[in-house]
C-alpha positions, 0 to 999 in steps of 0.5 A, a space after each residue: 499500499 502506498 500513501 500520498 500526502 495532500 494536497 500536492 501528492 509529493 510522493 507521487 510527483 517525486 516519482 513522476 518527475 523521475 520519468 514514471 508515466 504511471 505515477 504521473 497519470 495517477 497524480 493527474 487523475 487524483 487531482 482531477 477527482 478530488 481537488 473540489 472536495 472540502 478535505 483536499 487542502 489539509 496537509 495533515 491528510 493523505 490518500 492510501 492506494 494500492 495496485 493490483 493485477 486482475 485476471 478475469 475468466 471469460 469464454 471464447 464462445 457461449 458454450 466454451 470452457 472458461 479461461 483466464 486472462 490478464 485483464 487490467 491494472 486496478 488502482 484501489 484508493 481510500 481517501 478522507 471521504 470514504 465511508 467506512 469499508 468503501 473505496 474508489 477503484 480506477 481500472 487500467 486496461 492491458 493489451 498486447 501485440 501478438 507474440 510469446 508475451 501475449 500468449 503466455 499471460 493470455 492477454 486477449 486485448 490489443 492495443 488500439 492502432 495509433 496510425 488511425 481509425 481507418 488504418 490498414 490494420 483496422 480495414 483488414 479487421 473490418 473486413 474479416 469481421 463481415 466475412 466471418 459474420 457473413 459466412 459463419 453466423 446462422 442467424 445473419 445468414 438467414 436475414 441476408 436470405 430474407 432480404 427483398 426490399 430495396 431503397 428507391 435511390 442509392 449513392 453510387 460511390 464507385 465512379 471510376 477514377 474520379 474519386 471526388 464525385 459520387 451520384 444518386 441512382 435509382 435502384 433499377 440502375 443499380 440492379 442492371 449494374 449488379 453483374 454478379 446477380 443475387 442480392 444487391 449489396 449496399 451499406 447504410 449510414 446511421 447518424 445524428 443529424 444535428 441541428 442541421 444537414 448542410 447537403 440534402 436532396 430536394 426537388 430542385 437538387 434531384 436532377 443534378 445529383 443524379 449527375 454528380 454530387 461533390 464530395 467536398 460539399 458533403 458534411 463530414 460524416 457523409 464524407 467519413 461513411 463514403 471513405 469507410 464503405 469505399 475501403 470495404 468494397 461496397 459500391 452503393 451507400 444509402 443516407 437519408 438525407 441524400 436518398 429521400 426527397 426531403 421537400 417531397 411529403 409523398 417521397 418521404 412518406 414512402 421511404 421513411 415507411 420502409 426505412 426499417 426493411 432499408 436497414 434490415 436488408 443493408 449488407 452493413 450499416 456504419 454508425 457514427 456514434 463519435 459524432 454529435 452532428 452530421 458536421 462532426 467527423 466520426 473518424 478523428 479520435 484522440 490518442 489514448 495514452 498509454 506506456 509499455 512494460 517489459 516483461 520476462 517470465 520467471 517460470 520460463 526465462 526464454 519467454 519475454 516481450 512487453 505489454 501495454 497499460 492504457 492510462 485512460 481509466 474506465 469505470 468499474 465493471 464497464 468496457 470501452 465498447 459498452 461506453 462507446 454505445 451506451 454513452 453517445 448522443 447517437 445512442 440517444 436518438 429515437 430514429 437510431 433505436 430502429 435502425 440499431 435494432 433492425 440492422 443486421 451488421 453495425 459497424 460502430 465508430 465510437 469515441 474509444 474504438 471501432 466494434 462490430 455488432 451483429 445478431 450473433 456476437 460484438 467484436 472490438 477493435 481491442 480484441 474483445 468478444 461479447 454477445 448481445 444482450 437481446 436479439 429481435 429475431 429470437 425475442 419476437 414473440 416475448 411480451 417481455 421483450 416489447 416492454 424492454 424495447 418501449 422502456 428503451 425507445 421511450 427514453 430517447 429524443 425525438 425532434 417531432 412528437 408526431 414521429 413517436 409511432 412512426 420511428 418504432 413502426 417498423 419494428 412493430 411491423 416486423 413483429 406483427 409478421 412474426 406473429 402472423 407466421 406463429 399463428 398468433 396474429 395480433 392487433 397493434 393499437 397505437 404501441 400496444 399489443 392486443 394480446 394476453 398482456 394487453 391490460 398489463 401493458 396499459 399499466 405504464 407510468 412516466 419515470 421523469 415528466 418533462 411536460 406540464 399537465 397543460 402542456 400535455 393535455 394541449 398535445 391531444 388536441 393539436 393535430 400537428 403535434 398529436 402522436 398517440 391517444 391518452 392511454 398508449 405510452 407513445 402519447 408522452 415524450 418521456 421515458 416510461 416504466 411498466 407498473 402492472 402488479 403481478 399476482 392480481 386477477 384481472 377484472 376488466 375486458 375490452 369492450 371495443 376499440 377504434 383507431 383512426 389512421 393518419 396514413 395508410 398504415 395505422 402502425 405509422 400514425 393515428 388521428 385524435 379520436 382513436 380510442 378503447 372501451 373497457 368494462 371492469 370494476 372501479 375502487 370507490 
């Protein structure tokens, strides 16, 4: 156990001045973490900390035998503000390049490539993930075989020697150029628009965009996506702002309705998780500080090498891939939820690293191999899965309240088809399934209300902002939770219901006046 005296941590400062990068980093971390605390300036006090290596068991496959890997370096801190028997923990990930040291210590993570997100190594790695998935993952191969729907328009990014231009093409032209036959392979882009998108296809620009689009006129996220997709050897790319005529309501209605199919049928979806808007590149990331530790085995002195300790600590029990996914602005958007759910394969470009998520597994740039928590294809008929989806989706931000049902309609349609194929055809009433859990699904509550009662009631009479009837969770712009009691007898029955579609598909939008009539007992 080591001690560092407040407030200057002289013991660490002295070691840092003697060229110890880890001590220097600890000094910075402790200062940034605790300098605002009331006890920090008391020179009679000190921090106590100890450092230990952590070995962790993991499985190479779901059914595989567990093995142990050198995972990280823990720094356990006890400071004057700690309650009894509590400590703070900072975790520093360990990685190593292939070699005898990595094999001997069973280090499963790699250092991140400092030459860039789309380095030759990373492009090779992404192609390996994709090829392995397409060849060996049964769930993903099944999706590939099912695909039939194509976007009306695609971006042709292979314009020969002219790398500075691309153009918009109709799917019929793309199909005619598909010399190998079979399914047309295209990529999609999932991203945050931000406050605006600087380049869109409109009625006025449609003809021009079919002739050519300058790469330099595109926002950074679009340029990055095109660069990545070209590197992966895919000719066609779908970006909503360019492939949907933005000022044509009929075109937008048609294309947005099949957007879930567009992502489902896409060969790969590039996800700009590191960007908060279309003008922010997702291929730029800060270099992650690290230092190299030489190693020679005491048991077998002929085994030597080195490993890296990354000096950017992560929260306890969290991995960088999860932080990339969960904490990004991109992950907070409602439309993105449907894109994430429907995409067969997603290449996620995060603040920390690149990862690929498919229906079978999650693979990361630093060598981790994980399994998804849920899977749409396998959980389609599970009511609990829908409840979880509603909880996740309802907490996300949506620009227009009237899109609340629209942005989840593709997933609902997919589930409805699966229920029908299973002989369990079920009506969908503005976000709630008319099945044996119907009354439970009516028991929802707002977690943290964002609107006043007056604002809420105004939304039910304003046709421009109306989304759903008051009994549906989709009527609110807030996160909802289910509060259905368990172990109770349901003394209520559905008398009738009436949905007034606002468009041809009632799953997409309904009008004011949609209602359900229940009969049951009321508590005095």
